[in-house]
C-alpha positions in Angstrom: 66.3 -62.2 100.3 62.7 -61.4 99.3 63.8 -58.2 97.5 66.4 -60.2 95.5 63.8 -62.7 94.4 61.4 -59.9 93.4 64.2 -58.1 91.5 65.2 -61.3 89.6 61.6 -62.1 88.7 61.2 -58.6 87.5 64.3 -58.9 85.3 63.1 -62.3 84.0 59.7 -60.9 83.0 61.3 -58.1 81.0 63.7 -60.6 79.3 60.7 -62.8 78.4 58.7 -59.8 77.0 61.7 -58.6 75.0 62.2 -62.1 73.5 58.5 -62.3 72.5 58.8 -59.0 70.8 61.7 -60.2 68.6 59.4 -62.7 66.9 58.3 -60.1 64.5 55.0 -58.8 63.1 52.0 -61.0 62.5 51.7 -62.5 59.0 48.8 -60.4 58.0 50.9 -57.3 58.2 53.2 -58.6 55.6 50.4 -58.9 53.1 49.9 -55.2 52.8 50.9 -53.7 49.4 52.6 -50.3 49.5 52.5 -49.3 45.9 51.2 -46.1 44.5 49.5 -45.6 41.2 51.6 -43.4 38.9 48.5 -41.9 37.3 46.8 -39.8 39.8 43.9 -37.8 38.4 43.4 -34.4 39.9 39.9 -33.2 40.2 38.8 -29.6 40.8 36.6 -28.3 43.6 32.9 -29.0 43.7 30.6 -26.3 42.5 28.1 -25.5 45.4 25.2 -24.8 43.0 25.4 -27.8 40.8 27.3 -30.3 43.0 29.5 -31.2 40.1 33.3 -31.1 39.9 34.6 -27.9 38.3 37.4 -27.6 35.7 40.7 -26.2 36.8 43.9 -25.1 35.2 47.4 -25.2 36.4 49.7 -22.3 36.2 53.1 -22.6 34.6 54.6 -20.6 37.4 54.9 -22.2 40.9 52.6 -25.1 40.0 49.5 -23.4 41.3 46.0 -24.8 40.6 43.4 -22.2 39.6 39.8 -23.5 39.8 37.1 -22.1 37.6 34.3 -21.7 40.1 31.2 -19.6 39.4 30.7 -16.1 40.7 29.3 -16.3 44.2 27.3 -13.1 43.8 24.0 -14.9 43.5 24.8 -16.9 46.7 25.7 -13.7 48.5 22.4 -12.1 47.4 20.4 -15.1 48.6 22.1 -15.1 52.0 21.5 -11.4 52.5 17.9 -11.8 51.5 17.4 -14.6 54.0 19.2 -12.7 56.7 17.1 -9.6 56.3 13.8 -11.6 56.0 14.5 -13.3 59.4 14.9 -10.1 61.3 11.9 -8.5 63.0 11.2 -4.8 62.4 11.3 -2.4 65.2 7.5 -1.8 65.0 6.8 -5.6 65.3 9.2 -5.9 68.2 7.6 -3.0 70.0 4.2 -4.6 69.5 5.4 -7.9 70.9 7.0 -6.2 74.0 3.9 -4.2 74.7 1.7 -7.3 74.5 4.1 -9.2 76.8 4.0 -6.3 79.2 0.2 -6.3 79.4 0.2 -10.0 80.0 2.7 -9.7 82.9 0.7 -6.8 84.4 -2.4 -9.0 84.4 -0.5 -11.7 86.2 0.8 -9.3 88.8 -2.7 -8.0 89.5 -3.9 -11.6 90.0 -1.2 -12.4 92.6 -2.1 -11.6 96.2 1.3 -12.3 97.9 3.8 -9.4 97.6 6.9 -11.7 97.6 5.6 -13.4 94.5 5.1 -10.1 92.7 8.8 -9.1 93.0 10.2 -11.1 90.1 7.4 -9.9 87.9 7.9 -6.3 88.8 11.6 -6.6 87.9 10.7 -8.2 84.6 8.3 -5.3 84.0 11.1 -2.8 84.7 13.3 -4.5 82.1 10.5 -4.6 79.6 9.8 -0.9 80.0 13.5 0.0 79.5 13.5 -2.2 76.3 10.4 -0.5 75.1 11.9 3.0 75.7 15.1 2.0 73.9 13.2 0.7 70.9 11.0 3.8 70.8 14.1 6.0 70.8 15.5 3.9 67.9 12.3 4.3 66.0 12.1 8.0 66.4 15.7 8.4 65.4 15.2 6.3 62.3 12.0 8.3 61.5 13.9 11.6 61.7 16.6 10.2 59.4 13.9 9.3 56.9 12.4 12.8 57.0 15.8 14.4 56.2 
């Protein structure tokens, strides 16, 4: 008996919800205007140097749009210049690594406990391998310059 009452109430709730949904959309939704302007003006892409819209032309074939953007050679040269200026030379990197190695060696000497020295000694090993690698690169580049 209880199952039948629950089932009937479930059906009545669905019928009530369905009846409420048939009332329609709210009035403010009918106020929307779905008209398009027939005169759409096309604009070209924006020039990155000036920030202004560029001119463009349309092709007779396949309705393609061809923009008249400037040559990006100057922008490429600027980016290459910035990329090369930000890199550290091999000599400077070697100098930094040697200074860092001497600082760590001083810290190792100041420590008395052997267990505290272990991470510093591993770091020293890594620094020495990096220094050897950079020195080999430097000698290889020097021999190329001599040829």
